[in-house]
LOTIFI-865546 format. One record per residue: residue number from 1; x, y, z of N, C-alpha, C in turn. Coordinates in Angstrom, 2 decimals, always signed. Layout:
SITE     i       n_u       n_v       n_w      ca_u      ca_v      ca_w       c_u       c_v       c_w
SITE   NUM         X         Y         Z         X         Y         Z         X         Y         Z
...
//
This chain:
SITE     i       n_u       n_v       n_w      ca_u      ca_v      ca_w       c_u       c_v       c_w
SITE     1   +140.87   +137.83   +116.90   +141.33   +136.61   +117.56   +141.99   +137.02   +118.86
SITE     2   +141.64   +136.32   +119.95   +142.20   +136.66   +121.26   +143.61   +136.14   +121.38
SITE     3   +144.40   +136.86   +122.17   +145.78   +136.44   +122.36   +145.81   +135.11   +123.08
SITE     4   +146.71   +134.30   +122.69   +146.86   +133.00   +123.32   +146.00   +131.93   +122.70
SITE     5   +145.11   +132.29   +121.70   +144.28   +131.27   +121.05   +145.14   +130.46   +120.11
SITE     6   +144.84   +129.19   +119.95   +145.67   +128.35   +119.05   +145.47   +128.75   +117.61
SITE     7   +146.56   +128.69   +116.85   +146.49   +129.03   +115.42   +146.04   +127.83   +114.62
SITE     8   +145.26   +128.09   +113.57   +144.95   +127.03   +112.61   +146.24   +126.71   +111.87
SITE     9   +146.45   +125.46   +111.50   +147.70   +125.12   +110.82   +147.95   +125.97   +109.59
SITE    10   +146.87   +126.36   +108.89   +147.09   +127.16   +107.67   +147.53   +128.57   +107.98
SITE    11   +147.32   +129.04   +109.23   +147.70   +130.41   +109.57   +148.96   +130.47   +110.43
SITE    12   +149.65   +129.32   +110.52   +150.92   +129.35   +111.26   +151.87   +130.35   +110.61
SITE    13   +152.60   +131.12   +111.42   +153.46   +132.17   +110.86   +154.65   +131.58   +110.12
SITE    14   +155.17   +132.35   +109.17   +156.40   +131.91   +108.51   +157.52   +131.74   +109.54
SITE    15   +158.48   +130.91   +109.17   +159.59   +130.62   +110.08   +160.32   +131.92   +110.44
SITE    16   +160.51   +132.06   +111.73   +161.24   +133.23   +112.21   +160.36   +134.36   +112.68
SITE    17   +159.05   +134.32   +112.35   +158.14   +135.38   +112.79   +157.79   +135.15   +114.24
SITE    18   +157.75   +136.20   +115.02   +157.34   +136.05   +116.43   +155.83   +135.84   +116.49
SITE    19   +155.40   +134.79   +117.16   +153.97   +134.47   +117.24   +153.20   +135.53   +118.01
SITE    20   +153.86   +136.24   +118.88   +153.15   +137.26   +119.66   +152.57   +138.33   +118.75
SITE    21   +153.21   +138.58   +117.59   +152.71   +139.59   +116.67   +151.38   +139.17   +116.05
SITE    22   +151.15   +137.88   +116.01   +149.92   +137.40   +115.39   +148.78   +137.28   +116.39
SITE    23   +149.05   +137.46   +117.65   +148.01   +137.37   +118.67   +147.57   +135.95   +118.92
SITE    24   +148.37   +134.96   +118.61   +148.00   +133.56   +118.87   +149.25   +132.78   +119.17
SITE    25   +149.02   +131.57   +119.65   +150.14   +130.68   +119.92   +150.07   +129.50   +118.95
SITE    26   +151.17   +129.03   +118.51   +151.16   +127.94   +117.53   +150.61   +126.66   +118.14
SITE    27   +149.90   +125.89   +117.31   +149.38   +124.60   +117.73   +150.47   +123.56   +117.62
SITE    28   +150.57   +122.70   +118.61   +151.61   +121.67   +118.58   +151.35   +120.70   +117.44
SITE    29   +152.41   +120.15   +116.87   +152.26   +119.20   +115.76   +151.54   +117.95   +116.20
SITE    30   +151.71   +117.50   +117.46   +151.05   +116.29   +117.95   +149.54   +116.50   +117.99
SITE    31   +149.11   +117.69   +118.46   +147.68   +117.96   +118.54   +147.09   +118.07   +117.14
SITE    32   +147.82   +118.68   +116.23   +147.35   +118.79   +114.85   +147.16   +117.41   +114.24
SITE    33   +148.07   +116.51   +114.49   +148.00   +115.13   +113.96   +146.77   +114.40   +114.50
SITE    34   +146.53   +114.60   +115.83   +145.38   +113.92   +116.43   +144.07   +114.43   +115.82
SITE    35   +144.00   +115.73   +115.58   +142.78   +116.29   +114.99   +142.56   +115.76   +113.58
SITE    36   +143.62   +115.62   +112.85   +143.50   +115.07   +111.49   +143.02   +113.62   +111.53
SITE    37   +143.52   +112.85   +112.48   +143.09   +111.45   +112.60   +141.61   +111.37   +112.94
SITE    38   +141.17   +112.20   +113.89   +139.76   +112.20   +114.29   +138.88   +112.60   +113.11
SITE    39   +139.31   +113.66   +112.38   +138.52   +114.10   +111.23   +138.41   +113.01   +110.17
SITE    40   +139.53   +112.34   +109.89   +139.51   +111.26   +108.89   +138.61   +110.12   +109.34
SITE    41   +138.63   +109.79   +110.64   +137.78   +108.71   +111.16   +136.30   +109.05   +111.02
SITE    42   +135.96   +110.32   +111.35   +134.57   +110.73   +111.26   +134.07   +110.71   +109.81
SITE    43   +134.94   +111.14   +108.87   +134.56   +111.10   +107.47   +134.36   +109.68   +106.98
SITE    44   +135.25   +108.76   +107.40   +135.12   +107.36   +107.01   +133.86   +106.74   +107.59
SITE    45   +133.55   +107.08   +108.85   +132.35   +106.56   +109.49   +131.10   +107.04   +108.78
SITE    46   +131.09   +108.33   +108.41   +129.93   +108.89   +107.71   +129.73   +108.20   +106.36
SITE    47   +130.84   +107.93   +105.66   +130.74   +107.25   +104.36   +130.21   +105.83   +104.52
SITE    48   +130.68   +105.14   +105.56   +130.22   +103.76   +105.81   +128.74   +103.73   +106.14
SITE    49   +128.28   +104.66   +106.97   +126.87   +104.71   +107.33   +126.00   +105.03   +106.12
SITE    50   +126.50   +105.91   +105.25   +125.74   +106.25   +104.04   +125.62   +105.04   +103.13
SITE    51   +126.72   +104.29   +102.98   +126.70   +103.08   +102.15   +125.76   +102.04   +102.72
SITE    52   +125.76   +101.89   +104.05   +124.88   +100.93   +104.70   +123.42   +101.31   +104.50
SITE    53   +123.12   +102.59   +104.59   +121.74   +103.06   +104.40   +121.27   +102.79   +102.98
SITE    54   +122.15   +103.00   +102.00   +121.77   +102.74   +100.62   +121.52   +101.26   +100.38
SITE    55   +122.37   +100.41   +101.00   +122.20    +98.96   +100.84   +120.90    +98.49   +101.46
SITE    56   +120.58    +99.00   +102.64   +119.35    +98.60   +103.32   +118.12    +99.09   +102.57
SITE    57   +118.24   +100.25   +101.93   +117.08   +100.81   +101.25   +116.79   +100.09    +99.94
SITE    58   +117.80    +99.45    +99.35   +117.60    +98.79    +98.07   +117.11    +97.37    +98.29
SITE    59   +115.85    +97.04    +97.95   +115.33    +95.70    +98.18   +115.98    +94.69    +97.25
SITE    60   +116.15    +93.44    +97.75   +116.71    +92.38    +96.91   +115.69    +92.02    +95.84
SITE    61   +116.15    +91.81    +94.63   +115.25    +91.53    +93.53   +114.97    +90.04    +93.43
SITE    62   +113.81    +89.71    +92.87   +113.44    +88.32    +92.68   +114.28    +87.71    +91.57
SITE    63   +114.43    +86.38    +91.60   +115.26    +85.69    +90.62   +114.38    +84.84    +89.71
SITE    64   +114.76    +84.75    +88.44   +114.05    +83.92    +87.48   +114.77    +82.58    +87.35
SITE    65   +114.01    +81.50    +87.42   +114.57    +80.14    +87.41   +114.44    +79.51    +86.03
SITE    66   +115.16    +78.41    +85.79   +114.95    +77.66    +84.55   +113.49    +77.21    +84.43
SITE    67   +113.04    +76.97    +83.21   +111.63    +76.63    +82.98   +111.27    +75.29    +83.59
SITE    68   +110.00    +75.14    +83.91   +109.47    +73.93    +84.52   +108.39    +73.39    +83.60
SITE    69   +108.40    +72.09    +83.33   +107.45    +71.49    +82.40   +106.29    +70.85    +83.14
SITE    70   +105.07    +71.34    +82.85   +103.85    +70.70    +83.34   +103.38    +69.75    +82.24
SITE    71   +103.25    +68.46    +82.58   +103.10    +67.44    +81.56   +101.68    +67.29    +81.00
SITE    72   +100.68    +67.72    +81.75    +99.31    +67.65    +81.25    +98.50    +68.75    +81.93
SITE    73    +97.34    +69.03    +81.37    +96.47    +70.04    +81.99    +96.20    +69.65    +83.43
SITE    74    +96.51    +70.55    +84.34    +96.43    +70.21    +85.76    +95.75    +71.34    +86.52
SITE    75    +95.49    +71.06    +87.79    +94.83    +72.04    +88.65    +95.34    +71.87    +90.06
SITE    76    +95.57    +73.00    +90.73    +95.92    +73.00    +92.15    +94.94    +73.94    +92.84
SITE    77    +94.00    +73.39    +93.58    +92.99    +74.22    +94.22    +92.26    +75.05    +93.18
SITE    78    +92.22    +76.39    +93.33    +91.48    +77.25    +92.40    +92.25    +77.58    +91.13
SITE    79    +93.51    +77.18    +91.03    +94.35    +77.57    +89.89    +94.46    +76.44    +88.87
SITE    80    +94.38    +76.80    +87.60    +94.52    +75.82    +86.52    +95.86    +76.03    +85.81
SITE    81    +96.46    +74.91    +85.40    +97.77    +74.95    +84.75    +97.73    +74.11    +83.48
SITE    82    +97.51    +74.75    +82.32    +97.56    +74.00    +81.06    +98.95    +73.41    +80.83
SITE    83    +99.00    +72.30    +80.13   +100.28    +71.66    +79.84   +101.20    +72.62    +79.10
SITE    84   +102.47    +72.60    +79.44   +103.44    +73.46    +78.77   +104.59    +73.84    +79.67
SITE    85   +105.43    +74.72    +79.17   +106.57    +75.21    +79.94   +106.16    +76.40    +80.78
SITE    86   +106.72    +76.47    +81.98   +106.38    +77.54    +82.91   +107.64    +78.25    +83.38
SITE    87   +107.53    +79.58    +83.41   +108.59    +80.38    +84.00   +108.32    +80.52    +85.49
SITE    88   +109.36    +80.45    +86.28   +109.23    +80.50    +87.73   +110.09    +81.62    +88.28
SITE    89   +109.50    +82.45    +89.11   +110.21    +83.55    +89.75   +110.15    +83.35    +91.26
SITE    90   +111.32    +83.35    +91.90   +111.37    +83.10    +93.34   +111.74    +84.38    +94.08
SITE    91   +111.18    +84.52    +95.27   +111.50    +85.65    +96.12   +112.84    +85.41    +96.81
SITE    92   +113.54    +86.48    +97.20   +114.82    +86.33    +97.91   +114.65    +85.45    +99.15
SITE    93   +115.55    +84.50    +99.30   +115.49    +83.58   +100.43   +115.03    +82.19   +100.03
SITE    94   +114.56    +82.02    +98.78   +114.12    +80.71    +98.29   +114.91    +80.38    +97.03
SITE    95   +115.47    +79.18    +96.97   +116.27    +78.78    +95.81   +115.36    +78.26    +94.70
SITE    96   +115.89    +78.27    +93.49   +115.13    +77.73    +92.35   +114.87    +76.24    +92.53
SITE    97   +115.84    +75.51    +93.06   +115.67    +74.08    +93.27   +114.54    +73.80    +94.25
SITE    98   +114.52    +74.54    +95.36   +113.47    +74.34    +96.36   +112.10    +74.69    +95.79
SITE    99   +112.02    +75.79    +95.02   +110.74    +76.19    +94.43   +110.24    +75.13    +93.45
SITE   100   +111.15    +74.56    +92.64   +110.76    +73.51    +91.70   +110.23    +72.29    +92.44
SITE   101   +110.88    +71.94    +93.55   +110.43    +70.79    +94.32   +109.06    +71.04    +94.93
SITE   102   +108.84    +72.26    +95.43   +107.53    +72.58    +95.99   +106.46    +72.54    +94.91
SITE   103   +106.74    +73.12    +93.75   +105.74    +73.15    +92.67   +105.40    +71.72    +92.23
SITE   104   +106.42    +70.88    +92.12   +106.17    +69.48    +91.77   +105.33    +68.79    +92.83
SITE   105   +105.63    +69.05    +94.08   +104.87    +68.46    +95.18   +103.40    +68.89    +95.11
SITE   106   +103.15    +70.17    +94.83   +101.78    +70.66    +94.76   +101.04    +70.03    +93.58
SITE   107   +101.73    +69.84    +92.45   +101.12    +69.20    +91.29   +100.83    +67.72    +91.56
SITE   108   +101.64    +67.10    +92.39   +101.46    +65.68    +92.71   +100.32    +65.44    +93.69
SITE   109   +100.01    +66.42    +94.52    +99.01    +66.22    +95.56    +97.69    +65.76    +94.96
SITE   110    +97.18    +64.66    +95.46    +95.95    +64.08    +94.93    +94.73    +64.95    +95.22
SITE   111    +94.72    +65.60    +96.39    +93.55    +66.39    +96.78    +93.71    +67.89    +96.54
SITE   112    +94.90    +68.33    +96.10    +95.10    +69.74    +95.81    +95.17    +70.63    +97.03
SITE   113    +95.27    +70.03    +98.22    +95.36    +70.82    +99.45    +96.83    +71.05    +99.78
SITE   114    +97.24    +72.32    +99.88    +98.64    +72.65   +100.15    +98.94    +72.53   +101.64
SITE   115   +100.15    +72.10   +101.97   +100.53    +72.04   +103.39   +100.66    +73.45   +103.96
SITE   116   +100.22    +73.62   +105.20   +100.31    +74.93   +105.83   +101.77    +75.29   +106.10
SITE   117   +102.16    +76.57   +105.99   +101.30    +77.75   +105.75   +101.15    +78.13   +104.28
SITE   118   +101.47    +77.22   +103.35   +101.38    +77.55   +101.94    +99.93    +77.81   +101.53
SITE   119    +99.75    +78.76   +100.64    +98.45    +78.99   +100.01    +98.70    +79.49    +98.59
SITE   120    +97.72    +79.27    +97.74    +97.87    +79.63    +96.33    +96.94    +80.78    +95.99
SITE   121    +97.44    +81.70    +95.17    +96.65    +82.83    +94.70    +96.56    +82.72    +93.18
SITE   122    +95.39    +82.34    +92.68    +95.20    +82.18    +91.24    +95.10    +83.56    +90.59
SITE   123    +95.83    +83.74    +89.49    +95.85    +85.03    +88.80    +95.48    +84.89    +87.33
SITE   124    +94.78    +83.81    +87.00    +94.40    +83.55    +85.62    +94.92    +82.19    +85.20
SITE   125    +94.50    +81.72    +84.03    +94.93    +80.41    +83.54    +96.44    +80.39    +83.34
SITE   126    +97.09    +79.46    +84.02    +98.54    +79.32    +83.87    +99.36    +80.31    +84.65
SITE   127    +98.74    +81.09    +85.53    +99.47    +82.08    +86.32    +99.01    +81.98    +87.77
SITE   128    +99.96    +81.83    +88.68    +99.59    +81.74    +90.10   +100.80    +82.07    +90.96
SITE   129   +100.50    +82.54    +92.17   +101.54    +82.81    +93.16   +101.34    +81.87    +94.33
SITE   130   +102.44    +81.36    +94.84   +102.42    +80.49    +96.00   +103.02    +81.26    +97.18
SITE   131   +102.20    +81.49    +98.18   +102.57    +82.32    +99.33   +102.85    +81.41   +100.51
SITE   132   +103.97    +81.66   +101.19   +104.40    +80.82   +102.31   +104.43    +81.61   +103.60
SITE   133   +103.29    +82.17   +103.99   +103.24    +82.97   +105.21   +104.18    +84.16   +105.11
SITE   134   +105.03    +84.32   +106.12   +106.00    +85.42   +106.12   +107.31    +85.03   +105.44
SITE   135   +107.44    +83.77   +105.02   +108.66    +83.31   +104.35   +108.57    +83.56   +102.84
SITE   136   +109.66    +83.28   +102.14   +109.73    +83.53   +100.71   +108.84    +82.56    +99.93
SITE   137   +108.18    +83.06    +98.91   +107.35    +82.25    +98.04   +107.82    +82.33    +96.60
SITE   138   +106.94    +81.96    +95.66   +107.33    +82.00    +94.25   +106.09    +82.14    +93.38
SITE   139   +106.33    +82.52    +92.12   +105.27    +82.73    +91.15   +105.58    +81.92    +89.90
SITE   140   +104.54    +81.34    +89.29   +104.72    +80.60    +88.03   +103.79    +81.19    +86.98
SITE   141   +104.25    +81.17    +85.74   +103.42    +81.64    +84.62   +103.77    +80.83    +83.38
SITE   142   +102.76    +80.45    +82.64   +102.96    +79.62    +81.47   +103.69    +80.40    +80.39
SITE   143   +104.74    +79.77    +79.84   +105.56    +80.45    +78.84   +105.25    +80.01    +77.43
SITE   144   +104.77    +78.77    +77.25   +104.51    +78.29    +75.89   +103.98    +76.89    +75.89
SITE   145   +103.83    +76.32    +74.70   +103.29    +74.97    +74.55   +104.26    +73.91    +74.99
SITE   146   +103.79    +72.68    +74.93   +104.64    +71.55    +75.35   +103.81    +70.58    +76.13
SITE   147   +104.48    +69.75    +76.89   +103.78    +68.76    +77.70   +103.16    +67.72    +76.80
SITE   148   +102.07    +67.14    +77.29   +101.37    +66.15    +76.48   +101.67    +64.75    +76.95
SITE   149   +101.00    +63.80    +76.36   +101.13    +62.42    +76.79   +102.51    +61.86    +76.49
SITE   150   +102.96    +61.01    +77.37   +104.25    +60.38    +77.18   +105.42    +61.28    +77.51
SITE   151   +105.16    +62.47    +78.00   +106.24    +63.40    +78.32   +106.96    +63.02    +79.58
SITE   152   +108.07    +63.72    +79.83   +108.84    +63.44    +81.03   +109.24    +64.72    +81.73
SITE   153   +109.52    +64.61    +83.00   +109.96    +65.74    +83.80   +110.85    +65.17    +84.88
SITE   154   +112.07    +65.75    +85.05   +113.01    +65.17    +85.99   +112.56    +65.32    +87.43
SITE   155   +111.51    +66.08    +87.67   +110.98    +66.20    +89.03   +109.70    +65.37    +89.19
SITE   156   +108.79    +65.51    +88.23   +107.51    +64.80    +88.32   +107.62    +63.34    +87.91
SITE   157   +108.58    +63.01    +87.06   +108.70    +61.65    +86.54   +108.14    +61.54    +85.14
SITE   158   +107.75    +60.33    +84.75   +107.25    +60.07    +83.40   +105.73    +59.95    +83.41
SITE   159   +105.09    +60.64    +82.48   +103.65    +60.53    +82.30   +103.37    +59.43    +81.27
SITE   160   +102.61    +58.43    +81.67   +102.32    +57.32    +80.76   +101.36    +57.77    +79.65
SITE   161   +101.49    +57.18    +78.45   +100.59    +57.55    +77.35    +99.15    +57.15    +77.66
SITE   162    +98.22    +57.90    +77.09    +96.82    +57.57    +77.26    +96.32    +57.84    +78.66
SITE   163    +95.16    +57.29    +78.96    +94.55    +57.47    +80.27    +93.97    +56.15    +80.76
SITE   164    +93.68    +56.11    +82.03    +93.13    +54.90    +82.66    +91.70    +55.22    +83.08
SITE   165    +90.77    +54.31    +82.77    +89.37    +54.54    +83.08    +88.95    +53.73    +84.31
SITE   166    +88.43    +54.42    +85.29    +87.80    +53.77    +86.44    +86.31    +53.73    +86.15
SITE   167    +85.78    +52.54    +85.92    +84.39    +52.40    +85.48    +83.39    +52.60    +86.61
SITE   168    +83.79    +52.29    +87.82    +82.91    +52.47    +88.98    +83.77    +52.93    +90.14
SITE   169    +83.24    +53.86    +90.91    +84.01    +54.36    +92.04    +84.46    +53.23    +92.95
SITE   170    +85.73    +53.26    +93.32    +86.29    +52.17    +94.12    +87.14    +52.72    +95.25
SITE   171    +87.09    +52.05    +96.38    +87.93    +52.38    +97.52    +89.17    +51.50    +97.47
SITE   172    +90.33    +52.15    +97.56    +91.60    +51.41    +97.62    +92.36    +51.92    +98.84
SITE   173    +92.51    +51.06    +99.83    +93.10    +51.52   +101.07    +92.24    +52.61   +101.68
SITE   174    +92.85    +53.75   +101.98    +92.09    +54.85   +102.57    +91.68    +55.91   +101.55
SITE   175    +91.94    +55.66   +100.26    +91.56    +56.62    +99.22    +90.41    +56.09    +98.38
SITE   176    +89.53    +57.00    +97.99    +88.42    +56.64    +97.10    +88.70    +57.22    +95.73
SITE   177    +88.58    +56.38    +94.70    +88.80    +56.80    +93.32    +87.45    +56.83    +92.61
SITE   178    +86.89    +58.03    +92.41    +85.59    +58.12    +91.74    +85.67    +57.65    +90.28
SITE   179    +84.51    +57.36    +89.73    +84.43    +57.00    +88.32    +84.98    +58.13    +87.46
SITE   180    +85.80    +57.79    +86.47    +86.36    +58.82    +85.61    +87.68    +58.41    +85.00
SITE   181    +88.34    +59.39    +84.40    +89.61    +59.17    +83.71    +90.77    +59.56    +84.62
SITE   182    +91.84    +58.76    +84.57    +93.01    +58.98    +85.41    +94.29    +58.88    +84.58
SITE   183    +95.32    +59.52    +85.10    +96.65    +59.46    +84.49    +97.57    +58.66    +85.40
SITE   184    +98.53    +57.98    +84.79    +99.53    +57.23    +85.55   +100.89    +57.87    +85.36
SITE   185   +101.57    +58.09    +86.46   +102.93    +58.64    +86.45   +103.90    +57.58    +86.99
SITE   186   +105.07    +57.55    +86.39   +106.15    +56.70    +86.88   +107.23    +57.62    +87.44
SITE   187   +107.45    +57.62    +88.77   +108.50    +58.48    +89.35   +109.85    +58.24    +88.70
SITE   188   +110.71    +59.25    +88.78   +111.98    +59.24    +88.05   +112.84    +58.01    +88.34
SITE   189   +112.85    +57.51    +89.58   +113.73    +56.39    +89.93   +113.04    +55.04    +89.91
SITE   190   +111.80    +55.01    +89.50   +111.05    +53.75    +89.51   +111.38    +52.90    +88.30
SITE   191   +111.39    +51.59    +88.50   +111.66    +50.66    +87.40   +110.40    +50.01    +86.86
SITE   192   +109.23    +50.44    +87.34   +107.96    +49.88    +86.87   +107.59    +50.49    +85.53
SITE   193   +107.11    +49.66    +84.60   +106.68    +50.16    +83.30   +105.26    +50.68    +83.38
SITE   194   +104.87    +51.46    +82.38   +103.50    +51.98    +82.34   +102.50    +50.84    +82.24
SITE   195   +102.80    +49.83    +81.46   +101.89    +48.69    +81.32   +101.73    +47.97    +82.66
SITE   196   +102.82    +47.78    +83.37   +102.77    +47.11    +84.65   +101.97    +47.92    +85.67
SITE   197   +102.14    +49.22    +85.65   +101.39    +50.09    +86.55    +99.90    +50.00    +86.28
SITE   198    +99.51    +49.94    +85.00    +98.10    +49.82    +84.64    +97.51    +48.51    +85.14
SITE   199    +98.27    +47.44    +84.98    +97.81    +46.12    +85.44    +97.66    +46.11    +86.96
SITE   200    +98.64    +46.69    +87.67    +98.59    +46.72    +89.12    +97.41    +47.55    +89.62
SITE   201    +97.16    +48.71    +89.01    +96.07    +49.56    +89.45    +94.72    +48.85    +89.25
SITE   202    +94.57    +48.14    +88.13    +93.36    +47.35    +87.89    +93.17    +46.32    +88.99
SITE   203    +94.26    +45.69    +89.36    +94.22    +44.68    +90.42    +93.83    +45.29    +91.76
SITE   204    +94.39    +46.46    +92.06    +94.10    +47.10    +93.34    +92.63    +47.53    +93.43
SITE   205    +92.08    +48.03    +92.32    +90.69    +48.46    +92.31    +89.73    +47.30    +92.56
SITE   206    +90.15    +46.13    +92.13    +89.28    +44.95    +92.26    +89.54    +44.16    +93.54
SITE   207    +90.50    +44.58    +94.35    +90.84    +43.84    +95.57    +89.66    +43.86    +96.54
SITE   208    +89.34    +42.70    +97.15    +88.19    +42.65    +98.08    +88.48    +43.44    +99.36
SITE   209    +87.44    +44.12    +99.84    +87.58    +44.86   +101.09    +88.46    +46.08   +100.98
SITE   210    +88.75    +46.53    +99.77    +89.59    +47.72    +99.55    +90.97    +47.57   +100.16
SITE   211    +91.40    +46.32   +100.34    +92.70    +46.06   +100.98    +93.77    +45.87    +99.92
SITE   212    +94.86    +46.57   +100.05    +95.98    +46.42    +99.11    +96.66    +45.07    +99.32
SITE   213    +97.01    +44.39    +98.23    +97.74    +43.14    +98.37    +99.11    +43.37    +99.00
SITE   214    +99.56    +42.44    +99.81   +100.87    +42.55   +100.42   +101.94    +42.46    +99.33
SITE   215   +103.02    +43.25    +99.37   +103.41    +44.21   +100.41   +103.13    +45.67   +100.02
SITE   216   +102.20    +45.90    +99.11   +101.99    +47.23    +98.58   +101.40    +48.18    +99.64
SITE   217   +101.83    +49.44    +99.56   +101.33    +50.50   +100.44   +100.91    +51.69    +99.58
SITE   218   +100.19    +52.63   +100.21    +99.68    +53.79    +99.49    +99.96    +55.07   +100.26
SITE   219   +100.57    +56.06    +99.58   +100.74    +57.41   +100.14    +99.52    +58.23    +99.76
SITE   220    +98.71    +58.56   +100.76    +97.44    +59.24   +100.47    +97.62    +60.61    +99.83
SITE   221    +98.64    +61.36   +100.28    +98.80    +62.74    +99.81    +99.01    +62.82    +98.31
SITE   222    +99.76    +61.85    +97.76   +100.09    +61.89    +96.34    +99.50    +60.72    +95.56
SITE   223    +98.72    +59.86    +96.21    +98.15    +58.66    +95.56    +99.24    +57.84    +94.89
SITE   224   +100.32    +57.62    +95.62   +101.45    +56.85    +95.12   +101.45    +55.46    +95.74
SITE   225   +101.49    +54.43    +94.89   +101.59    +53.05    +95.33   +103.06    +52.65    +95.33
SITE   226   +103.50    +51.95    +96.36   +104.91    +51.60    +96.47   +105.09    +50.37    +97.37
SITE   227   +106.26    +49.76    +97.28   +106.64    +48.67    +98.17   +107.61    +49.22    +99.21
SITE   228   +107.38    +48.99   +100.49   +108.25    +49.55   +101.53   +109.71    +49.14   +101.39
SITE   229   +109.96    +47.94   +100.88   +111.35    +47.48   +100.75   +112.10    +48.29    +99.70
SITE   230   +111.40    +48.75    +98.68   +112.02    +49.55    +97.60   +111.06    +50.68    +97.24
SITE   231   +110.92    +51.68    +98.12   +109.88    +52.71    +97.91   +110.09    +53.57    +96.67
SITE   232   +111.30    +53.70    +96.18   +111.54    +54.51    +94.98   +111.59    +53.65    +93.73
SITE   233   +112.14    +52.47    +93.85   +112.34    +51.62    +92.67   +111.03    +50.98    +92.21
SITE   234   +110.09    +50.76    +93.14   +108.83    +50.11    +92.78   +107.68    +51.03    +93.17
SITE   235   +107.42    +52.03    +92.34   +106.39    +53.00    +92.67   +105.72    +53.53    +91.40
SITE   236   +104.45    +53.86    +91.53   +103.73    +54.59    +90.47   +102.66    +55.44    +91.13
SITE   237   +102.22    +56.47    +90.40   +101.31    +57.46    +90.98   +100.08    +57.63    +90.10
SITE   238    +98.94    +57.84    +90.74    +97.66    +58.03    +90.04    +97.20    +59.47    +90.26
SITE   239    +96.64    +60.05    +89.17    +96.13    +61.42    +89.28    +94.91    +61.60    +88.42
SITE   240    +93.85    +62.26    +88.92    +92.68    +62.52    +88.07    +93.09    +63.33    +86.84
SITE   241    +92.51    +63.02    +85.70    +92.94    +63.66    +84.47    +92.62    +65.16    +84.47
SITE   242    +91.65    +65.56    +85.27    +91.28    +66.96    +85.33    +91.98    +67.69    +86.47
SITE   243    +92.89    +67.01    +87.16    +93.56    +67.61    +88.32    +92.66    +67.51    +89.53
SITE   244    +93.20    +68.00    +90.67    +92.44    +67.89    +91.92    +91.43    +69.01    +92.04
//
């Protein structure tokens, strides 16, 4: 060690020893304190950066939502959904409530066409993934039996018992209802009975010129009939029994 070099704190001489004998000069207490502060700061910074790296490297896991009830055998585009309870898994960034609302909306769609950028990836009967471009999506898979006629769902509404037969293809407003079997749904807040909905649909099919009687209107996307003055209280929905 060269003369005049600063001593490490651990090699400071015992009290009373001449520093010249050691070939070094003692380090001031102020400088020693500053070095300790800098060292502690660097160690804390390194620990924080390491923790941040670990957090960034660990991907957020998907969440499992409460079960969703599909009330009858249904279809969305290429995917089929037998009646029953479904488990739903959402990707980070999408809530269970939002995913349930989207799934209900897709099941309600009369034509089975999803709004962009949504698309469906069928993975077998009762299993499908809904992809939303670069945003979070969700996956559904059938968990067990259930559903059936007369069932209810707090999102989809009430499924009326039995089915409705359209004997000849008919145009109602801007929608065409081909010959076949149909289901009637009563939305959750509607006060219309299943019998009343059946009577009204029969009337609409027979209306001249495919014109809906005043004041009834039709939502094409979901084949929902409603009155503008009370769109939720006076509404019912039609769906092909085999899905879209």
